[in-house]
Backbone bond lengths (Angstrom), bond angles and torsions (degrees), N, CA, C in turn:
res aa  C-N    CA-C-N  psi(-1)  N-CA   C-N-CA  omega(-1)  CA-C   N-CA-C  phi
1 M - - - 1.451 - - 1.534 108.44 -
2 T 1.323 115.38 131.02 1.467 120.03 178.93 1.531 109.55 -77.13
3 M 1.328 115.52 165.68 1.465 119.35 -179.92 1.521 111.09 -62.12
4 I 1.339 117.41 -42.33 1.474 118.39 -179.64 1.531 110.28 -63.42
5 E 1.327 117.97 -34.82 1.465 120.25 178.87 1.533 111.34 -65.14
6 K 1.329 117.29 -31.14 1.466 120.16 177.37 1.530 111.57 -65.58
7 F 1.325 116.84 -32.36 1.464 121.62 -178.56 1.525 112.65 -80.15
8 L 1.323 117.24 -32.29 1.463 120.93 -170.83 1.520 112.98 -59.72
9 G 1.321 115.10 140.94 1.455 121.05 175.12 1.514 113.16 121.39
10 N 1.328 113.36 -162.37 1.460 122.74 -176.13 1.527 109.47 -109.39
11 W 1.319 115.88 129.91 1.461 122.38 -178.04 1.525 109.47 -120.84
12 N 1.325 116.75 131.57 1.468 121.74 176.93 1.523 109.20 -99.13
13 L 1.312 116.20 138.12 1.455 121.56 -178.08 1.526 110.99 -71.94
14 I 1.327 115.96 129.03 1.462 122.56 175.32 1.524 109.81 -96.43
15 S 1.341 115.96 -46.79 1.469 119.31 -178.64 1.519 110.61 -158.28
16 M 1.344 113.74 156.30 1.456 121.89 172.91 1.519 106.62 -134.93
17 T 1.331 116.35 117.10 1.459 121.13 -178.94 1.518 109.98 -130.24
18 M 1.317 114.19 162.30 1.462 121.57 169.49 1.523 104.99 -128.33
19 E 1.345 116.85 124.03 1.455 121.19 -178.31 1.523 110.03 -115.59
20 S 1.342 115.24 131.46 1.456 119.83 179.57 1.523 109.96 -82.52
21 D 1.319 115.51 166.16 1.459 120.59 178.35 1.525 112.13 -60.73
22 D 1.340 117.16 -26.34 1.467 119.74 179.11 1.533 112.91 -93.89
23 G 1.340 117.31 10.74 1.457 121.60 173.45 1.515 116.18 93.56
24 E 1.335 118.46 -0.56 1.465 120.64 177.20 1.525 109.31 -68.33
25 I 1.330 116.25 132.92 1.468 121.01 179.69 1.516 109.41 -111.46
26 Y 1.329 114.05 133.38 1.461 123.16 -177.02 1.528 107.00 -126.34
27 Y 1.314 117.07 141.09 1.465 123.04 178.79 1.529 107.88 -110.31
28 P 1.335 118.68 94.35 1.472 121.00 -171.09 1.524 115.29 -61.65
29 I 1.326 118.11 -27.93 1.467 119.61 177.55 1.523 110.78 -121.85
30 G 1.327 116.63 17.65 1.461 122.15 177.80 1.515 112.48 100.19
31 K 1.329 114.89 166.29 1.472 120.97 -179.31 1.529 111.70 -77.61
32 E 1.331 116.29 -29.56 1.462 120.26 -179.56 1.522 109.07 -97.76
33 V 1.330 115.45 108.64 1.468 121.41 -174.97 1.517 110.66 -127.97
34 N 1.310 114.10 162.30 1.457 121.71 174.97 1.522 106.42 -143.53
35 G 1.316 116.53 142.20 1.453 118.28 179.50 1.511 112.20 -169.36
36 L 1.318 114.47 163.54 1.449 122.28 179.16 1.517 108.62 -137.73
37 L 1.326 115.72 129.48 1.463 123.64 176.31 1.519 106.54 -121.95
38 I 1.325 116.22 128.31 1.470 120.78 -177.05 1.519 109.13 -124.35
39 Y 1.337 115.45 131.13 1.468 122.56 171.48 1.522 107.07 -120.88
40 T 1.337 116.85 127.36 1.462 120.51 -178.62 1.528 111.27 -106.90
41 N 1.317 115.16 160.71 1.463 122.76 -178.74 1.523 112.60 -62.67
42 D 1.325 117.79 -24.19 1.464 120.45 -179.16 1.539 112.61 -96.01
43 G 1.357 117.20 18.91 1.452 121.10 171.73 1.509 117.01 85.81
44 L 1.330 117.56 16.68 1.460 121.11 178.41 1.526 110.38 -100.44
45 M 1.333 115.54 151.52 1.458 120.09 176.69 1.528 109.11 -141.79
46 S 1.336 114.04 156.63 1.456 120.66 176.07 1.523 107.76 -148.40
47 A 1.321 116.53 137.16 1.463 121.69 178.96 1.525 109.86 -129.65
48 Q 1.325 115.24 130.35 1.458 122.97 176.50 1.523 106.23 -134.77
49 L 1.327 118.19 122.08 1.458 118.72 177.52 1.510 110.57 -150.74
50 G 1.330 114.66 145.31 1.449 118.66 -178.75 1.505 112.76 -164.19
51 S 1.318 114.31 172.28 1.451 122.35 177.48 1.524 110.15 -75.27
52 I 1.312 115.75 140.76 1.462 120.48 174.05 1.532 109.52 -72.21
53 Q 1.327 117.17 -21.42 1.459 123.35 -175.64 1.536 114.02 -81.96
54 R 1.316 119.06 6.17 1.467 120.17 -179.43 1.528 109.78 -62.06
55 T 1.328 116.20 141.84 1.467 120.38 -178.13 1.526 110.33 -102.21
56 N 1.312 114.62 151.14 1.464 120.67 178.27 1.527 110.79 -70.95
57 F 1.333 116.13 150.60 1.457 121.79 171.38 1.532 107.81 -72.44
58 K 1.313 116.53 149.24 1.471 119.36 176.76 1.526 111.00 -68.58
59 N 1.343 117.19 -35.76 1.457 122.36 178.09 1.540 107.70 -92.56
60 P 1.314 119.16 130.63 1.462 120.34 -178.54 1.533 114.20 -69.14
61 D 1.319 118.36 -11.85 1.466 122.18 177.68 1.526 108.15 -87.51
62 Y 1.340 117.50 112.47 1.468 121.40 -175.68 1.529 112.83 -60.40
63 R 1.317 117.41 -21.54 1.467 120.67 179.82 1.521 112.23 -80.61
64 K 1.319 116.53 -7.37 1.468 120.11 -176.83 1.522 112.32 -117.31
65 G 1.325 116.27 25.29 1.459 119.53 177.10 1.514 111.28 -69.70
66 K 1.329 114.91 153.95 1.460 119.91 174.58 1.518 108.44 -70.70
67 E 1.337 116.08 154.66 1.464 120.58 -177.99 1.533 111.61 -54.30
68 S 1.325 117.75 -43.25 1.465 120.88 -179.55 1.531 111.41 -64.97
69 E 1.334 117.45 -36.41 1.469 120.95 177.90 1.520 110.58 -66.56
70 I 1.320 116.64 -42.49 1.463 121.62 -179.57 1.525 110.53 -65.13
71 I 1.320 117.46 -44.46 1.468 121.11 179.84 1.515 110.38 -62.50
72 N 1.325 117.60 -46.48 1.459 121.14 179.63 1.527 111.25 -61.72
73 S 1.312 116.38 -42.96 1.457 120.86 179.73 1.524 111.54 -64.19
74 F 1.319 117.17 -45.73 1.466 122.48 179.58 1.524 111.40 -63.73
75 N 1.326 117.38 -43.71 1.461 121.54 -176.33 1.530 113.66 -70.43
76 N 1.302 117.69 -14.36 1.465 121.23 -177.47 1.526 112.90 -115.57
77 Y 1.336 116.31 24.05 1.469 120.22 -179.55 1.520 109.91 -148.59
78 I 1.318 115.77 139.61 1.467 122.65 176.11 1.523 107.03 -127.81
79 S 1.318 116.12 134.35 1.457 120.61 -178.26 1.525 109.62 -151.08
80 Y 1.332 115.85 127.74 1.463 119.57 173.82 1.526 110.10 -162.47
81 F 1.344 115.71 162.25 1.460 120.73 175.50 1.512 110.07 -147.43
82 G 1.321 114.94 164.99 1.460 121.32 178.09 1.506 111.05 167.75
83 K 1.314 115.88 -147.91 1.467 122.25 178.86 1.524 108.03 -106.91
84 F 1.337 115.83 162.51 1.459 118.66 178.12 1.519 111.00 -136.52
85 E 1.326 114.94 154.25 1.467 123.52 174.23 1.517 108.02 -136.78
86 I 1.324 116.61 145.26 1.459 122.38 -179.90 1.521 109.47 -110.61
87 N 1.319 117.12 132.30 1.458 122.92 173.14 1.535 106.50 -105.90
88 K 1.326 116.60 98.78 1.464 121.65 -175.84 1.523 112.24 -67.90
89 K 1.331 117.69 -34.81 1.466 120.53 -177.11 1.521 112.16 -66.46
90 R 1.326 116.71 -35.92 1.472 120.25 -176.98 1.527 113.19 -108.43
91 N 1.332 116.37 5.65 1.470 122.78 176.80 1.526 114.22 55.64
92 F 1.342 115.67 49.64 1.458 117.51 172.11 1.524 110.09 -137.31
93 V 1.330 113.82 156.10 1.455 122.49 174.81 1.522 106.48 -116.99
94 V 1.326 115.99 141.61 1.463 121.66 177.90 1.520 107.83 -112.53
95 H 1.324 115.23 125.61 1.460 122.07 173.60 1.522 107.23 -98.64
96 K 1.321 117.00 116.22 1.469 122.21 178.31 1.525 107.57 -90.84
97 V 1.318 115.98 100.00 1.463 122.29 -169.09 1.530 111.16 -74.36
98 E 1.334 115.14 121.71 1.463 121.86 176.62 1.529 112.05 -99.08
99 Q 1.347 117.07 -30.98 1.459 122.04 178.05 1.530 107.53 -151.31
100 S 1.340 116.00 146.68 1.454 120.27 -176.27 1.520 110.76 -156.46
101 L 1.331 115.79 149.34 1.456 120.57 171.18 1.527 109.53 -60.91
102 F 1.336 116.89 -37.18 1.467 122.78 176.21 1.530 107.58 -90.60
103 P 1.328 119.04 102.71 1.465 121.27 -171.39 1.526 114.57 -60.34
104 N 1.315 118.65 -24.32 1.467 120.70 179.87 1.521 112.61 -64.25
105 W 1.333 117.70 -21.42 1.472 120.55 179.34 1.525 112.83 -81.36
106 I 1.325 118.47 -18.52 1.464 120.65 -176.80 1.526 109.21 -60.82
107 G 1.334 115.83 127.78 1.458 121.73 -179.59 1.523 114.10 83.45
108 T 1.335 117.58 3.94 1.463 120.68 179.69 1.525 110.57 -102.82
109 K 1.312 114.74 172.84 1.460 122.27 175.33 1.520 107.93 -114.25
110 V 1.328 115.74 121.59 1.456 121.91 179.67 1.531 107.42 -100.57
111 K 1.331 115.61 117.17 1.467 121.60 -175.70 1.527 109.92 -99.18
112 R 1.346 116.32 131.05 1.455 122.39 178.67 1.533 108.70 -131.86
113 Y 1.334 116.77 127.72 1.461 121.10 174.07 1.521 107.72 -79.95
114 Y 1.318 116.96 136.21 1.457 120.15 -174.22 1.527 112.12 -118.34
115 S 1.329 112.59 155.29 1.461 121.68 168.80 1.523 106.24 -151.79
116 F 1.310 115.66 159.26 1.453 121.32 177.46 1.521 108.36 -116.06
117 E 1.339 115.95 129.69 1.459 122.62 176.89 1.515 106.78 -121.35
118 G 1.323 116.57 95.61 1.458 120.34 -174.14 1.516 109.25 64.58
119 S 1.338 116.91 -124.87 1.467 121.03 178.68 1.527 112.09 -90.17
120 N 1.327 117.30 7.00 1.469 120.98 -177.78 1.528 111.80 -100.22
121 L 1.317 114.92 146.94 1.458 123.66 173.86 1.523 107.26 -107.57
122 V 1.332 116.89 126.99 1.459 122.00 178.13 1.524 107.70 -111.54
123 L 1.331 116.59 123.91 1.455 122.60 178.55 1.525 109.07 -116.46
124 K 1.338 115.63 126.98 1.465 121.06 179.04 1.517 109.04 -119.52
125 A 1.318 115.01 135.32 1.461 121.12 175.55 1.523 108.64 -91.21
126 T 1.320 115.90 166.37 1.460 119.54 173.93 1.527 107.66 -67.74
127 P 1.324 117.86 148.99 1.464 121.00 -177.89 1.529 112.16 -57.29
128 I 1.333 114.36 143.53 1.465 121.24 176.94 1.523 109.07 -124.70
129 S 1.319 115.88 153.77 1.460 121.36 -179.01 1.519 109.72 -86.08
130 N 1.343 115.24 133.95 1.456 121.56 177.84 1.528 107.44 -144.99
131 D 1.311 117.67 115.40 1.467 123.02 -178.79 1.523 112.27 53.87
132 G 1.327 117.34 40.55 1.456 122.11 176.06 1.512 115.32 81.65
133 K 1.336 117.96 1.56 1.463 121.75 177.78 1.521 108.81 -115.87
134 L 1.332 115.59 155.20 1.460 120.29 173.77 1.522 109.27 -93.90
135 F 1.324 115.94 127.53 1.456 122.71 178.88 1.525 109.72 -120.53
136 T 1.333 115.96 140.89 1.462 121.68 176.08 1.525 109.05 -104.63
137 P 1.344 118.03 112.96 1.465 120.65 175.78 1.529 110.67 -70.70
138 T 1.331 115.78 133.77 1.462 122.03 179.20 1.516 109.18 -132.41
139 L 1.340 115.18 128.43 1.456 121.19 177.03 1.518 108.73 -117.84
140 R 1.328 115.84 129.28 1.465 121.89 178.44 1.524 108.46 -109.68
141 W 1.319 114.46 127.85 1.466 121.88 -176.05 1.532 109.49 -123.76
142 E 1.330 115.77 143.26 1.462 121.72 177.42 1.533 108.56 -112.14
143 N 1.336 115.98 131.65 1.456 119.93 -177.58 1.525 110.46 -77.40
144 H 1.332 115.81 123.91 1.470 121.09 179.92 1.524 112.51 -117.11
145 S 1.324 117.16 15.51 1.463 118.03 -177.91 1.521 112.36 -110.43
146 K 1.323 117.21 -2.89 1.480 118.33 -177.40 1.490 111.89 -114.60
């Protein structure tokens, strides 16, 4: 099986954590998460992930949510799609973002270091600063298409 074949398919989110250099673990969107990551044979990808604890807006029209509802919803959901490339020598995948809930990602390249643990795909981002500490975001995905 080639490396691209290992990525192809539908992946369900198991967990999303951020771990500090001193071992502190933080759950940026909560411990209970749901998500779907898709890699296609023609080089396309899509990622949708969020907290299971998100609350409904009081108004059924999503354009008329209260500011606090919109902020909570935005802060607990990640969504983007585009093309992807795999660098086998350095063990990373690049997501070339074409559209995103977070507009700053549009037109950027999101780099994730990968490893496979059994049937799971583990993606790690480069460390980011949070409250003066460096945290490494880690997403664990389980393959449900094979």
